[in-house]
C-alpha positions in Angstrom: -36.4 -8.2 -2.3 -33.5 -9.9 -0.5 -30.1 -9.8 -2.0 -27.0 -12.1 -1.9 -23.8 -11.6 -3.8 -21.3 -14.0 -5.5 -17.9 -12.4 -6.3 -15.7 -14.5 -8.7 -12.1 -14.3 -7.6 -10.6 -17.7 -8.3 -8.7 -16.9 -11.5 -4.9 -17.2 -11.8 -4.5 -14.2 -14.0 -2.0 -15.8 -16.4 -1.4 -12.6 -18.4 -0.3 -10.7 -15.3 2.8 -13.0 -15.2 2.8 -13.0 -11.5 2.8 -15.6 -8.6 0.3 -13.3 -6.8 -3.5 -13.9 -7.4 -4.7 -11.3 -9.9 -7.3 -9.8 -7.5 -4.6 -9.0 -4.9 -2.7 -6.7 -7.3 -3.2 -3.1 -6.1 -4.7 0.1 -7.4 -3.7 3.1 -5.4 -2.3 0.8 -2.7 -5.5 -1.3 -2.3 -6.2 -4.8 -3.6 -8.4 -4.8 -6.7 -10.9 -7.2 -5.0 -11.5 -4.7 -2.1 -12.9 -2.1 -4.4 -15.4 -4.6 -5.7 -16.4 -5.8 -2.2 -16.8 -2.2 -1.1 -19.2 -1.5 -4.0 -21.2 -4.7 -3.2 -21.2 -3.9 0.6 -23.1 -0.6 -0.1 -26.1 -2.7 -1.3 -26.3 -4.4 2.1 -26.5 -8.0 0.8 -27.6 -10.6 3.4 -24.8 -12.9 2.3 -21.6 -12.3 0.3 -19.7 -15.3 -1.1 -16.2 -14.9 -2.6 -15.2 -17.8 -4.8 -11.5 -18.4 -4.4 -9.1 -20.8 -6.2 -5.5 -20.0 -7.0 -3.9 -18.5 -3.9 -7.0 -19.0 -1.8 -5.4 -18.7 1.6 -3.5 -15.6 0.5 -6.8 -14.0 -0.7 -8.5 -14.8 2.6 -5.8 -13.4 4.8 -5.4 -10.3 2.7 -9.0 -9.3 2.8 -9.3 -9.4 6.6 -13.0 -8.8 6.3 -15.8 -10.1 8.5 -19.2 -11.3 7.3 -17.8 -12.8 4.1 -18.1 -16.5 3.2 -15.8 -18.4 0.9 -16.4 -21.1 -1.7 -13.4 -23.0 -3.2 -13.1 -23.7 -6.9 -10.7 -26.6 -7.0 -10.5 -26.8 -10.8 -10.8 -23.7 -12.9 -13.4 -24.8 -15.4 -14.8 -21.4 -16.3 -17.0 -18.7 -14.8 -20.2 -20.9 -14.8 -18.4 -23.5 -12.8 -17.1 -20.9 -10.4 -20.5 -19.5 -9.7 -21.9 -23.0 -9.1 -19.2 -23.5 -6.4 -21.2 -21.0 -4.2 -24.3 -23.1 -4.2 -23.5 -24.8 -0.8 -23.2 -21.4 0.9 -26.4 -20.1 -0.6 -28.5 -23.2 -0.6 -31.0 -21.7 1.7 -31.1 -18.2 0.3 -34.3 -17.0 -1.4 -34.1 -13.7 -3.4 -31.9 -12.0 -6.0 -28.3 -13.1 -6.5 -25.8 -10.5 -7.8 -22.9 -12.2 -9.6 -19.8 -10.2 -10.6 -16.1 -10.5 -11.2 -13.5 -9.6 -8.7 -11.2 -7.8 -11.1 -13.0 -4.6 -12.1 -12.3 -2.1 -9.3 -13.9 0.9 -11.1 -17.5 -0.3 -10.6 -19.4 2.0 -8.2 -22.1 1.3 -5.7 -24.2 3.9 -7.4 -24.2 1.9 -10.6 -24.9 -1.3 -8.8 -27.8 0.2 -7.0 -29.2 1.5 -10.3 -28.7 -1.9 -11.8 -30.6 -3.6 -9.0 -33.4 -1.1 -9.1 -33.8 -1.6 -12.9 -33.9 -5.3 -12.4 -36.6 -5.2 -9.8 -38.7 -2.8 -11.9 -38.5 -4.9 -15.0 -39.8 -8.0 -13.3 -37.2 -10.1 -15.1 -35.7 -13.3 -13.8 -32.3 -12.3 -15.1 -30.7 -8.9 -15.8 -27.2 -8.2 -17.3 -25.2 -5.1 -16.9 -23.9 -4.0 -20.3 -21.9 -1.1 -21.8 -21.3 0.6 -25.1 -17.6 1.0 -25.9 -15.6 2.2 -28.9 -13.3 -0.8 -28.8 -15.0 -4.0 -27.7 -11.9 -6.2 -28.2 -11.6 -8.9 -25.6 -15.1 -8.7 -24.3 -18.2 -10.8 -24.8 -20.7 -9.3 -27.3 -24.3 -8.7 -26.3 -26.7 -10.1 -28.9 -30.1 -8.3 -28.7 -33.3 -9.0 -30.7 -35.6 -6.5 -32.4 -37.6 -6.0 -29.2 -34.4 -5.2 -27.3 -34.5 -8.4 -25.3 -31.2 -10.0 -24.6 -30.8 -13.2 -26.6 -27.3 -14.3 -25.8 -23.8 -13.3 -25.0 -21.0 -14.5 -27.3 -17.4 -14.7 -26.1 -15.0 -13.0 -28.5 -13.1 -16.2 -29.2 -16.3 -17.9 -30.2 -17.9 -14.9 -32.0 -18.4 -14.7 -35.8 -16.9 -11.8 -37.8 -20.3 -10.1 -37.8 -20.8 -10.5 -34.0 -17.4 -9.0 -33.4 -18.6 -5.7 -34.9 -21.1 -5.4 -32.0 -20.0 -2.6 -29.6 -22.3 -3.4 -26.7 -20.5 -5.7 -24.4 -21.1 -7.8 -21.4 -19.7 -6.5 -18.1 -19.8 -9.9 -16.5 -22.3 -8.7 -13.9 -25.7 -10.4 -13.5 -28.7 -10.4 -11.2 -30.5 -13.8 -11.2 -33.5 -15.0 -9.2 -32.3 -17.7 -6.8 -35.1 -20.0 -7.8 -33.7 -20.4 -11.4 -30.0 -19.8 -10.8 -28.9 -23.2 -9.8 -30.9 -25.1 -12.5 -29.5 -22.7 -15.1 -26.0 -23.2 -14.0 -26.5 -27.0 -14.1 -27.7 -26.7 -17.7 -24.4 -25.2 -19.0 -22.4 -27.4 -21.3 -18.7 -26.8 -22.2 -19.5 -26.6 -25.9 -16.9 -24.0 -26.8 -13.2 -23.9 -28.0 -12.0 -23.7 -24.4 -14.1 -26.6 -23.1 -15.2 -24.4 -20.2 -18.5 -23.7 -18.5 -19.3 -20.1 -19.4 -21.6 -18.2 -17.1 -22.8 -16.2 -20.1 -24.5 -19.4 -21.4 -27.3 -19.0 -18.8 -28.7 -16.3 -20.9 -29.4 -18.5 -23.9 -30.7 -21.3 -21.6 -33.0 -18.9 -19.9 -34.4 -17.7 -23.2 -35.1 -21.2 -24.3 -37.0 -21.8 -21.1 -39.1 -18.7 -21.9 -37.6 -16.4 -19.2 -37.2 -12.7 -20.1 -33.7 -11.4 -19.9 -33.1 -7.6 -19.4 -30.1 -5.6 -20.4 -29.2 -2.6 -18.2 -26.6 -0.3 -19.8 -24.2 1.4 -17.4 -23.9 5.1 -18.0 -20.0 5.2 -17.6 -18.4 2.4 -19.6 -15.1 2.8 -17.8 -16.7 1.2 -14.7 -16.9 -2.2 -16.2 -13.3 -2.3 -17.4 -11.5 -5.4 -16.2 -7.8 -6.1 -15.7 -6.0 -8.8 -17.6 -2.4 -7.6 -17.6 -0.1 -5.0 -16.2 -0.8 -2.5 -18.9 -4.5 -2.6 -18.1 -3.7 -2.4 -14.4 -1.8 0.9 -15.0 -4.6 2.2 -17.1 -7.2 1.4 -14.4 -4.9 3.1 -11.8 -4.8 6.3 -13.9 -8.6 6.4 -14.2 -9.0 5.7 -10.4 -6.3 8.4 -9.6 -8.2 11.0 -11.6 -11.5 10.0 -10.0 -10.1 10.2 -6.4 -8.1 13.3 -7.0 -11.0 15.2 -8.4 -13.1 14.2 -5.4 -10.3 15.4 -3.1 -9.9 18.8 -4.9 -13.6 19.4 -4.9 -13.6 18.9 -1.2 -11.3 21.9 -0.8 -7.8 20.4 -1.0 -5.1 21.8 -3.3 -3.1 19.3 -5.3 -0.2 21.1 -7.0 0.1 18.4 -9.7 -2.7 15.9 -9.6 -1.0 13.7 -12.2 1.9 13.1 -9.8 -0.2 12.7 -6.6 -1.5 9.3 -5.5 -4.3 9.2 -2.9 -6.1 6.1 -1.8 -9.9 6.1 -2.1 -10.3 5.6 1.6 -8.0 8.4 2.7 -9.5 11.6 4.1 -7.9 15.0 3.7 -9.1 18.2 5.4 -10.0 21.5 3.8 -7.2 23.9 2.7 -4.6 21.2 2.9 -1.9 21.4 0.2 -0.4 18.3 -1.3 2.8 18.7 -3.4 3.9 16.4 -6.3 5.3 12.9 -5.8 3.2 12.4 -2.6 1.5 9.0 -1.9 -1.3 8.9 0.6 -2.5 5.3 1.2 -4.6 3.2 3.5 -6.7 4.6 6.3 -4.8 7.9 6.4 -6.4 11.0 7.8 -4.8 14.4 7.1 -6.2 17.5 8.9 -7.0 21.0 7.8 -4.4 23.4 6.5 -1.6 20.8 6.5 1.2 21.0 3.9 2.5 17.7 2.7 5.4 17.1 0.3 6.9 16.9 -2.1 7.9 13.2 -2.4 6.2 12.0 0.8 4.9 8.6 1.5 2.1 8.3 4.2 0.2 5.1 4.9 -2.4 4.2 7.7 -1.4 7.3 9.7 -3.2 10.3 11.3 -1.9 13.8 10.5 -3.3 16.7 12.5 -4.3 20.2 11.6 -1.6 22.7 10.5 1.1 20.0 10.1 4.0 20.5 7.8 5.6 17.3 6.4 8.6 18.3 4.4 10.3 16.6 1.4 11.1 12.9 1.3 9.5 11.7 4.5 8.2 8.2 5.0 5.4 7.7 7.5 3.5 4.5 8.3 1.2 3.6 11.2 2.0 6.9 13.0 0.1 9.7 14.7 1.1 13.3 14.2 -0.5 16.0 16.3 -1.6 19.5 15.4 1.1 22.0 14.4 3.9 19.5 14.2 6.8 19.8 11.7 8.3 16.7 10.2 11.3 16.4 8.0 12.8 16.6 5.5 14.1 13.0 5.2 12.3 11.8 8.4 11.0 8.3 9.0 8.1 7.7 11.3 7.5 4.0 11.9 4.5 2.3 13.4 3.3 3.5 16.8 5.3 6.7 16.6 3.2 9.4 18.3 4.3 13.0 17.8 2.3 15.3 20.0 1.1 18.9 19.4 3.8 21.4 18.4 6.7 19.0 18.4 9.4 18.9 15.8 11.0 15.9 14.0 13.8 17.1 11.8 16.0 15.8 9.0 17.4 12.3 9.1 15.5 11.3 12.2 13.9 7.9 12.7 11.2 7.3 15.4 9.7 4.0 16.2 7.1 3.0 18.8 7.8 6.2 20.8 5.9 9.2 22.0 7.4 12.7 21.5 5.7 15.1 23.9 4.2 18.5 23.2 6.8 21.1 22.1 9.7 18.6 22.1 12.4 18.6 19.4 14.3 15.8 17.8 15.9 18.0 15.2 18.4 15.9 13.3 20.4 12.7 12.9 18.8 10.7 15.7 17.1 7.4 16.4 14.4 7.3 19.0 12.9 3.8 19.6 10.7 2.4 22.4 10.9 5.7 24.2 8.7 8.3 25.9 9.7 11.9 25.7 7.9 14.4 27.9 7.1 18.1 27.2 9.6 20.5 25.8 12.5 18.0 25.6 15.4 18.9 23.4 17.3 16.0 21.7 20.7 16.9 20.4 22.1 15.8 17.0 23.3 12.2 16.8 21.3 10.9 19.8 20.5 7.2 19.9 18.2 5.3 22.2 20.0 1.9 22.4 16.8 -0.1 23.0 17.8 -3.6 21.9 20.1 -5.9 23.8 20.1 -8.7 21.2 17.1 -10.5 22.9 14.6 -7.9 24.2 13.6 -4.3 23.6 13.8 -1.9 26.5 12.3 1.5 27.3 13.9 4.9 27.6 11.9 7.5 29.6 12.8 11.1 29.3 10.9 13.6 31.5 9.8 17.2 30.8 12.3 19.9 29.9 15.3 17.5 29.6 18.3 18.6 27.4 20.0 15.7 25.8 23.5 16.7 24.5 24.6 15.9 21.0 25.9 12.3 20.3 24.4 10.9 23.5 23.9 7.1 23.7 21.0 6.3 26.0 21.4 2.6 26.9 17.9 1.3 27.9 16.3 0.6 30.2 17.1 4.1 31.5 15.2 7.1 32.9 16.2 10.8 32.7 14.5 13.0 35.3 12.8 16.3 34.7 15.1 19.2 33.8 18.2 17.0 33.6 21.0 17.5 31.1 23.4 15.0 29.5 26.8 16.1 28.3 27.6 15.8 24.6 29.2 12.5 23.6 28.0 10.8 26.7 27.0 7.1 27.1 24.2 7.0 29.7 23.7 3.6 31.3 22.2 4.6 34.7 19.1 6.7 35.6 19.7 10.5 35.8 18.0 12.3 38.7 15.8 15.3 38.2 17.8 18.5 37.5 21.2 16.6 37.3 24.0 16.8 34.8 25.1 13.4 33.6 28.4 13.0 31.8 29.6 9.6 30.6 32.7 10.0 28.5 36.1 8.3 28.2 38.8 10.4 30.0 40.5 12.7 27.5 44.3 12.4 27.2 46.4 15.3 25.8 49.9 14.8 24.5 51.7 18.1 24.2 53.6 18.8 20.9 52.2 15.7 19.3 52.4 17.1 15.8 56.1 18.2 16.2 57.2 14.9 17.8 55.4 12.9 15.1 57.1 15.0 12.4 60.6 14.6 14.0 60.1 10.9 14.3 59.0 10.5 10.7 62.0 12.5 9.5 64.4 10.4 11.6 62.9 7.2 10.2 63.2 8.5 6.7 66.9 9.4 7.2 67.7 6.0 8.7 65.9 4.2 5.8 68.0 6.3 3.3 71.3 5.4 5.0 70.5 1.7 4.9 69.6 1.9 1.2 72.9 3.6 0.3 74.9 1.1 2.4 73.2 -1.8 0.6 74.0 -0.4 -2.8 77.7 0.0 -2.0 77.9 -3.6 -0.7 76.4 -4.9 -4.0 78.9 -2.9 -6.1 82.0 -4.2 -4.1 80.7 -7.7 -4.4 80.5 -7.4 -8.1 84.1 -6.2 -8.5 85.4 -9.0 -6.4 83.6 -11.5 -8.5 85.0 -10.1 -11.7 88.5 -10.0 -10.3 88.4 -13.7 -9.4 87.3 -14.5 -12.9 
């Protein structure tokens, strides 16, 4: 049976108290909505429609996904109205339609596949994914008849005292045959306290029209937990962190303290790697075998090779680090930094859009930007590539086996030839030939006995000042006596 999907992501998320659309808040560095779309994608639907509303353009630009269509809900009139907004995009589709919310990132593709399989096996026109929970507060209750057929779903605010005791809840996930979906949605009336069109009402309408409705209970109730506020967001993140960290550890990675280690679900870490506490690994990051990371390291969308050591308090984004490299502590690798095999980036070093060649060392207190370093280059402490002239960025090219003296300013564009040396404290503004020594310092001036002359001058000035002070005092005294004498 063919499958299409509708993901409801138009809500404002009032209780989040945020200007950002709720579905774009992140769990382990990824938008909530992306988790849902990943789970849906595993079912290989022919079409996926995301219903957007508040912050629609922001949602679209943040997803950056191909093969997704969007439907716009201009007025937020409830979940039933939101689902109906997808009709134009799915007007020609024939098959099963999966409808689910965009704010429950713990749902897995495994559970959705099981749900779809149970629906097809039952022969029902509608199936609802449900869960048993200890505390059903805030969720719609599932009302089931004696034959275990689903009668209706009652929202908590519309439920009676007896219905609120029910612990089987609606997940907000449905599979509906396309031939009845649109007539059912059209039949919804806003006859509730909120005056909204509830998607849950299609169950009662379907039952009145003699359609069988199946309830499929999910095995892990945490999968259907939604997010309404920041507290629930943190709770979901804790569950996701445990899930991901257990998967990582079971793959052969050591996490010294899993509770203080944050790893994105799409990151990959090689066997026998060791991750110390306070480390965050986000995005499309790949860390190789036997690498040691942390503590207190941030890595996002970067590739880390085998046998790499990233020491304490480093920040790495959009960078590539080769096998056997040592980074840090307190190093910053910015986008397009490429650190090749066996190189070293030391403490308080920043590298941006540059290649550091095999075996080269940038050991401390340096900035390397828009530069290419060859093999076995040594960069002295305090070196800066002056790459920006106020308008354009310029390249610095340093060939193999170059020795850059401490506190060298390389004013780009500039090239330093193979085996060349720059003197400490130099400002290099012209190309340096292969094997040459370049020194660009201000001429040193030495004044002999400076300290003695300075002391003598200070003493003389002090003596002069004291003499003037005494003379002034005597003049004031004489003036006073004269005045009294006249009186």
